[in-house]
N, C-alpha and C positions, 0 to 999 in steps of 0.2 A: 735344755730340759724345760718342759712346759709347767705352767702353774695356772691355776684358776684365778681370774683376776676379777675382783669384785669393785663396786663403785665405792670409794673411800669417803664419798659424801654421806653415805648412809651409817649413822652411829650404830654401834653394837650395845644392846641392853646390858647394863651392869649385872642385872640378876642373872642373865644367861651366862656371863663370864663368871660370876660367882659360882654357879652350879658347876661349871667346867673345873674350875680350881678345886672345889670341894670333892670332885671325883678323881682328881689326878692320882692320888695314891692307889685307887681301886684298879688302875690300869697300868701300874708300874710294878717292877720287881720288887720283892720285899726288900727292906731297908738294909738287911745284912748279906744282900746277894754277893756283893763284891768281896766280902770277908770270907766267903765260902771257898771251897776247892773248884772255883771256876777255871777251867783250862783256857787261859788267855789266847794261847796259840791257836787252838781249835775254834775259839770264838771268832778270832779275827779271820782265819780262813773261810769260816761260814759267812761272815758278813761280806768278804771279798767275793765269794761265789754269788751271793744273793744280788750284789751290785752289778756284777758282770751279767747275770741272767737279766736283771732289770734293764740294764742299758741295751742288752740285745734285742729286747722286746720293745723298747721305747715305752715302758709302762709309766703311769703317773708317779710323781714323786712320793706321794702318800703311801703307795704300795710298797716301796722300799722300806720306809719308816715302820709301817705295820708289821712287815716281815720280821724285822729285827725286834720289835716290841713283843711279838708273839714268842720269838725265840728265847728272849731272856725271861720273860714271864713264865714260860714253860719250865725252864731250868730251876728258876727260883721256887717253883711250886712242886717240883719233883721230888720224890722221896730221897731223903739223905743217903740212904743206903744204896741207891742206884748209881752204879759206877759208869761214868760217861767219860771212858779214857781211851776210846777208839775213834779215829777220824771218821770211819764210815757211818757211825751213829750220829755224829754231828752233821754229816751231809745229808743223812735222811731227814733228821729234823728240819735242817735248812730247806729242803725241798718242799717238805710239808708245809712250813710256815710260809714259804713264798708262794705256794699254791693257794693256801687259804687266803692270804692277802690280796692275791690277784683276783680270786673269785668275789671278794668283797668290793674291789675297786674298778676293776677293768671290764669293759663292755664285752670283750672277747678274751678268752682264756685258752691258750694251747693245750693239747692233750698232755697228760702227765709224762709220757715219754719224751714228747717234744719239748717239755718245759726244762729237762735236764741238759741244758747247754753248757758252754764254756768248758769244754773238755773234762767233764767230772771223771775221776778215777773209777767210781762205783757207779753202776746204773741199776735202779731199783724198778721192779714190777709195780704196776699202778696199785694192785692190791696192797702191797706193802706201804705204799705212800698213803693210801686211803685209810689204813689202819692207824698210821702215825697221825694223819689229820684228826682223826676221832679221839685219839689220846690227847693230842694238844688242845682240842676244843673243850674236853672234859676238864683238863687241868686249868684252863682259863675260865671255867664255869660258864662256858658258852658266850662270854662277854668278848665279842670281836669288834665291836664299835668303839675302839679305844679312844682316849683323849690324847691328842698328839699336838706338837707346837703349831700344826697347821690350823687347829681350832682357834688359835689366838692371834693369828697374824693381822686380820681385819681390825681388831680391837686396837692393836699397838700402832698399826699405820694411821688409823683415825686420829690417835692421840699426838701425831707429829704435826709440825706446822705445814700448811698446805704447800708452801713453795719447796719442800724437801723431797716432794714426790711428783716431779715434772714429767718423767716418762714412766707411767704407772706399770705397764706390762714389764718393763725391764726391771723395776724396782721389786715387784713381786717374784720375778724369776731369780733374782739375786738373793732374796730371802729364803726361797725354796732350795736353791742350791746349797746354801749354808746349812740349813736344817738337815738336808741329806748327808752332808758331810760329816756332821756331828756324830753319825752312827759308826763312823770309822774309829773314833778316838774315845777310849773307854772312860776317860776323865769326865766326859759329858754326862755319864749316867748319874753323877751327883746333883745334877741340876733338874728341876722340875720341868715339864713341857712348857709351861707358861714363861719360865725364865729363858728358856732357850729361844722361844719366839721373840721375847722382848729384846733380847741380846742380838738376834739376827736382824731385826728391823733396825736397831741402832747401828749395827755394822754396815747394813746396805744404805743407810742415810748418809754415812760418812762423817768425817771430823767436823766439817763446816756447820752441821745442823745442830742447833741448840735444843737440847731435850728438856721439855718442861717438867716440873716437879710433879704434875698430875699424871705424868707417864707411869709414875711408880705407886699409884694408888692400889694395885692389885698385887704387885710383886715387890719383893725386897730389893732395895736399890743397890746394896753391896753385892748381893747374889748376881744381879743382872750385870753389874760391872765386871765381877769376876768372871763370868761366862763370856762376856764381850771380850775381855782380854784373852781368854783362852781361844776364842775364835780368831782374833787378829794374829795370834801366834802360830796357829796350827792350821787354820783353813782358808784365810784370805790369800788369794793369788797362789794357791798351792793346787796341785793335781797328783796326790799320792798314787804311785804305780799300784796295780792290782794284780795279785798273783792269779793266773788263770787256771792253775791246777791245784788240786788238793795236794797235801803233803804226802810224800811217797814212802814214809817210814812207818806207816800204819798198816795193820793187817786185821781184817775182821776176826773176832773171837767167836762169834757165832752168827747164825742167820738172823736177819732182822725180825722175821716172824717169831722166832724162838724168844728173843728178848722182849718184844712186845707182849707176846702171850704170858710170859712170866712176870712182866713188870705191872701190867694193868689188865682189868677186865672191864672193857668198854662194849656196852650193848649197841648193836646197830640200830636198835628200836628206840634209843634214848632221843628224846625230843625236848626242845626249848624255843622261846620265841627267837632267839638269835640265829638258831640253827635254820629257822625257815627263811632268814635273810640271805644265807650262803647259798649261791648258785652253783650247786655241786657238778652237774653235768656228768655224773659218774657212769650213768648207763651208756651214753655216747663213747665215753672213754673205753669202757670195757669191750664194747663191740668191736672197735677199731684195734684196740690193743691185743686182743686175743689172737689176731692175725700175726702178731709180732711177738711171740711169747719169747721169754727170756728166763733165766734163773732169777731168784729173788734178789741175789746180789751179784753183779757180774763185775769182776775187775778187769779194767781196761789194761791190756798189755802195753808196755812202753815200746 
């Protein structure tokens, strides 16, 4: 898994880090998200699919993290009356979030039908995914440039002793892998992105590195220790298996178009600054996908 490597000889401005930390809560699910009726099994299946598709296309690590960030933020902002109790609804949301993240970070994005890899049980038409994308962006208030642990890596690496990072590229890759792995374990949702980044750097540095007290100027030391301990317990030297298929005990209750139309009213004419950043490529998708027309939801037969 690749990571963008920067020169650790360049310090990160404290004011910039402060602004990122101040905005962390704006790009995170609401505080009581995990206390709600979150379908943990469906969420885990969704994350597994995202990570499989991410690995299939060799996308950047940030794309996977953004996908899950959009996924959780959408569910935390969705109306409490909305019932998300069907696997196909979560799958549609997963595809939409993955597509949006890819459009934000990747230089080339597959067509929407091609994006649905890893043997999904349900295959969605591009128009259904596009409608879901609009709904996701609306619920996220068009704020797709999220604050993630990757925004803090350079700051915490710079805080380490120079000798702790002999192989810079490998060090950054280790941090990157740990951050991506955290999205599998729901317990990490109680930590802020800055704390996850600090803990990932400590974990990648290893036991022999003495962490200076100045390392904790921007983050709570005990929270970093708790997050680091969780990483050592669940993530280091582990490679959890990924289920490549969606759970087979779910059946759609209604068409995606019907659910989307009833649950939200998003205008295709909606505009925002962030929307202009997203490289939609919808026109090219529609031209090619029209030749491969399918039902809105097609259930793959075993």
